[in-house]
C-alpha positions in Angstrom: 16.5 14.9 -7.4 17.6 14.6 -3.7 17.4 11.1 -2.7 16.5 12.5 1.0 13.1 14.0 -0.4 11.9 11.8 -2.8 8.7 9.9 -2.6 7.3 7.4 -5.2 3.6 7.1 -5.2 2.6 3.7 -6.7 -0.9 4.3 -7.7 -0.9 8.0 -7.8 -3.2 8.6 -10.4 -6.3 7.6 -8.7 -9.0 8.9 -6.2 -6.7 8.8 -2.8 -3.2 8.0 -4.4 -3.5 11.9 -6.2 -4.4 13.7 -2.7 -1.6 11.9 -1.0 0.7 12.7 -3.8 -0.5 16.6 -4.1 -0.1 16.5 0.3 3.8 15.2 -0.2 4.4 18.0 -2.8 3.4 20.6 -0.4 5.5 18.7 2.2 8.7 19.6 0.2 9.0 16.1 -1.3 10.1 15.5 -4.9 7.2 13.6 -5.8 7.7 10.8 -8.7 3.6 8.9 -9.6 3.7 5.6 -11.1 0.5 4.3 -12.5 -0.7 2.4 -15.6 -2.6 5.5 -16.9 -1.6 9.5 -16.6 -3.0 11.5 -13.4 -5.4 14.3 -14.5 -4.5 15.6 -11.4 -0.8 15.9 -11.9 1.2 19.1 -11.1 4.2 20.9 -12.8 6.8 19.8 -10.1 5.4 16.0 -9.9 7.2 13.5 -12.3 5.0 11.0 -14.4 5.7 7.5 -14.9 3.7 5.0 -17.0 3.7 1.4 -16.1 2.3 -1.8 -15.0 2.1 -3.1 -11.3 3.1 -6.3 -12.2 6.4 -5.4 -14.0 8.9 -5.7 -11.1 11.7 -3.9 -13.4 9.7 -1.3 -13.9 8.7 -0.9 -10.2 12.2 -1.3 -9.3 13.6 1.5 -11.6 11.1 3.7 -10.7 11.5 3.4 -6.6 15.3 3.7 -7.3 16.1 6.6 -4.9 13.2 7.4 -3.0 12.8 7.8 0.8 9.4 6.2 0.9 6.9 4.5 -1.2 3.2 4.6 -1.2 1.3 1.7 -2.1 -1.9 2.5 -3.4 -2.6 0.5 -6.5 -5.4 -2.3 -5.8 -8.4 -3.3 -7.1 -10.6 -1.6 -4.4 -14.1 -2.3 -5.2 -15.5 -4.8 -2.9 -18.1 -5.9 -5.4 -15.6 -5.9 -8.1 -13.5 -8.2 -6.1 -16.3 -10.8 -5.5 -16.5 -11.8 -9.0 -12.6 -11.6 -9.7 -11.0 -13.4 -7.6 -7.8 -13.9 -9.8 -7.4 -10.6 -10.8 -7.5 -9.7 -7.4 -4.8 -11.9 -6.0 -2.6 -10.8 -8.9 -3.3 -7.1 -8.3 -3.5 -6.5 -4.3 -1.2 -9.6 -3.5 1.2 -10.1 -6.5 1.4 -6.3 -7.1 1.8 -5.8 -3.6 5.0 -8.2 -3.0 6.5 -6.4 -6.1 6.5 -2.9 -4.6 8.0 -4.7 -1.6 10.6 -6.1 -3.3 11.6 -3.3 -5.4 11.9 -1.7 -2.2 14.0 -4.3 -0.8 16.2 -3.9 -3.4 16.8 -0.2 -3.7 17.0 0.0 0.2 13.8 2.2 0.8 13.4 3.5 4.3 9.8 3.5 4.5 7.1 1.6 2.8 3.9 3.1 3.2 1.3 0.5 2.6 -2.5 1.2 1.8 -5.0 -1.2 3.2 -8.3 -1.1 5.0 -10.4 -1.4 7.8 -12.0 -4.7 6.2 -8.6 -6.2 6.9 -9.8 -8.4 10.5 -13.6 -8.5 9.3 -15.8 -11.3 8.7 -17.2 -9.1 5.7 -15.3 -7.8 2.4 -14.8 -11.1 0.5 -12.0 -11.8 -1.8 -10.8 -7.7 -1.0 -10.5 -8.5 2.4 -8.6 -12.0 1.7 -5.9 -10.0 -0.7 -5.2 -7.2 2.0 -5.0 -9.5 4.9 -2.3 -11.6 2.9 -0.7 -8.6 1.7 -0.4 -7.2 5.1 0.9 -10.5 6.5 3.8 -10.0 3.6 4.7 -6.5 4.8 5.3 -7.5 8.1 7.2 -10.3 7.1 9.3 -8.5 4.6 10.4 -6.4 7.6 11.2 -9.4 9.6 13.2 -11.1 7.0 14.8 -8.1 5.2 14.3 -5.0 7.4 12.3 -3.2 5.0 10.5 -0.7 7.7 6.7 -0.2 6.7 3.5 1.8 7.9 0.0 -0.2 7.4 -2.5 2.7 7.1 -6.2 0.9 7.1 -8.5 3.3 5.6 -12.5 3.4 6.6 -14.9 5.4 4.3 -13.6 7.6 1.9 -15.3 10.3 0.1 -14.3 14.0 -1.7 -13.1 15.0 -4.6 -11.4 12.7 -7.6 -13.7 9.8 -6.6 -14.9 8.0 -9.2 -17.6 5.4 -9.3 -16.2 2.3 -7.3 -16.9 5.0 -4.4 -20.1 4.3 -2.7 -21.1 7.7 -1.7 -20.2 8.9 -5.2 -22.5 6.5 -6.6 -24.9 7.4 -4.4 -25.0 11.4 -4.8 -24.4 10.8 -8.9 -27.5 9.1 -9.2 -29.6 11.6 -6.8 -28.0 14.4 -9.2 -29.2 12.2 -12.5 -32.7 11.2 -11.3 -34.0 13.5 -8.8 -34.4 11.0 -6.1 -32.1 9.9 -3.3 -32.2 6.0 -3.3 -30.1 3.5 -1.0 -30.1 -0.2 -0.8 -29.4 -1.4 2.2 -30.0 -0.9 5.8 -30.7 2.0 7.1 -29.2 1.9 10.2 -25.6 0.6 8.6 -22.9 2.4 10.3 -19.8 4.4 8.9 -17.1 6.5 10.2 -16.8 8.6 6.6 -13.4 10.3 6.7 -13.0 13.4 3.9 -10.2 12.3 1.3 -8.1 15.4 2.2 -8.1 14.4 5.5 -6.8 11.2 4.9 -4.3 12.4 2.5 -2.7 14.6 5.7 -2.8 12.0 7.7 -1.1 9.4 5.4 1.9 12.0 5.6 1.7 12.6 9.0 2.5 8.6 9.2 5.9 9.1 7.9 6.8 10.2 11.4 9.0 7.7 13.7 6.1 7.1 15.8 4.5 5.1 13.3 7.4 3.1 12.0 6.0 -0.3 11.8 2.7 0.4 13.0 -0.7 -0.2 11.4 -2.9 2.6 11.7 -6.5 3.1 11.4 -7.6 6.3 9.4 -11.7 6.7 10.1 -13.8 9.5 10.6 -14.0 11.1 13.9 -17.3 9.1 14.9 -19.8 6.4 13.2 -22.6 7.7 11.9 -25.9 5.8 10.7 -26.5 5.9 6.9 -29.9 7.2 6.9 -28.6 10.1 9.0 -26.1 10.9 6.5 -28.4 10.3 3.4 -30.9 12.6 5.7 -28.6 15.4 5.5 -27.8 15.0 2.1 -31.1 15.3 1.1 -31.9 18.3 3.0 -28.4 19.7 1.4 -29.9 18.7 -1.9 -33.6 20.1 -1.4 -35.1 16.7 -1.5 -38.3 15.2 0.3 -36.5 12.4 1.9 -34.7 9.2 1.3 -36.1 6.0 -0.5 -34.6 2.8 1.3 -34.7 -0.2 -0.8 -34.5 -3.4 1.2 -31.8 -5.7 0.0 -28.2 -6.8 1.4 -25.0 -5.4 0.1 -22.5 -9.0 0.0 -19.6 -8.5 1.9 -20.1 -5.0 3.0 -20.5 -4.7 6.9 -23.5 -3.1 8.9 -22.3 -2.0 12.5 -18.4 -2.7 12.6 -16.0 -4.1 9.9 -14.0 -5.5 13.1 -13.9 -9.1 14.1 -11.1 -10.6 16.2 -7.8 -8.6 15.0 -4.7 -10.9 15.6 -2.7 -7.4 15.8 -4.6 -4.4 16.3 -4.1 -0.9 14.6 -4.0 2.4 16.3 -6.1 5.0 14.9 -4.9 8.5 14.2 -7.7 11.1 14.5 -6.2 14.4 12.4 -6.1 17.5 14.8 -8.3 19.3 12.2 -10.4 18.0 9.8 -13.2 18.6 6.8 -16.9 18.9 8.4 -19.2 16.7 6.8 -21.7 19.2 5.6 -18.8 21.0 3.7 -17.3 17.7 2.1 -20.8 16.5 0.9 -20.9 20.2 -0.8 -17.5 20.0 -2.0 -18.6 16.3 -3.2 -21.6 17.5 -4.9 -20.2 20.3 -7.0 -17.1 18.0 -7.8 -19.4 15.9 -9.4 -21.5 18.5 -11.4 -18.0 20.1 -12.5 -17.1 16.8 -13.6 -20.4 16.3 -15.4 -20.8 19.7 -16.9 -16.9 18.9 -18.4 -18.4 16.0 -20.2 -21.6 18.1 -21.7 -19.2 20.7 -23.1 -17.1 18.3 -25.2 
């Protein structure tokens, strides 16, 4: 492979990672995907390597010759992280440092770290703690070893290829199964939903020199109340309204994920983006297609 055009995507079999891998291929990069399981969306021009994030030798081998390395591998479910603090540290901190160390060894020109808008929030629990710690390591690796980086702080992602850890997919899947659109939590909660394809395109644009050693916020165009989103979804599905169930979602923010931030992140808004209504239709079709495929097995 041409070293100048090689990108390695750690965690490239997952929801966001697979879309970023596709965008990198479309941009002319030779893409290597590293994950613990094969990607269902692997393209013919992409190379798949199976391995463990905690295996430094494997990470060092797969990143050799890469110009840029993306790290999407993480325990990213806030609810799961609340009950698995040790695993969260192992994957989200030690695993992330393994990627940084491999990049340092191989002289990688840019390491792109997938973080979250929760990183300087009071919410997010152990997930937030782990991402905050990893960001500090990213910055210290640059100071100590000159490893240039871009930190991408993602907001509420949705779209095709999501799994059950994705909040909007869970809502839509349960609605399609039960015929009832139900939400547990505050209907006045605000979210800035961003379609995964928009986030993926922005993630590749972030390789530009203006984003070197910067933290970039990638969220939707503007905040939207959960109530408004679900009422839109109910209308699309032809349901008679939304059932709001009182209850708390521990670790999840209501109005804003932000508290005091020692280091601000610049928000990047893609010049073109997927309309939310069209994105919801795509998500519904994706869920129904996967259900049909399982039923036909």
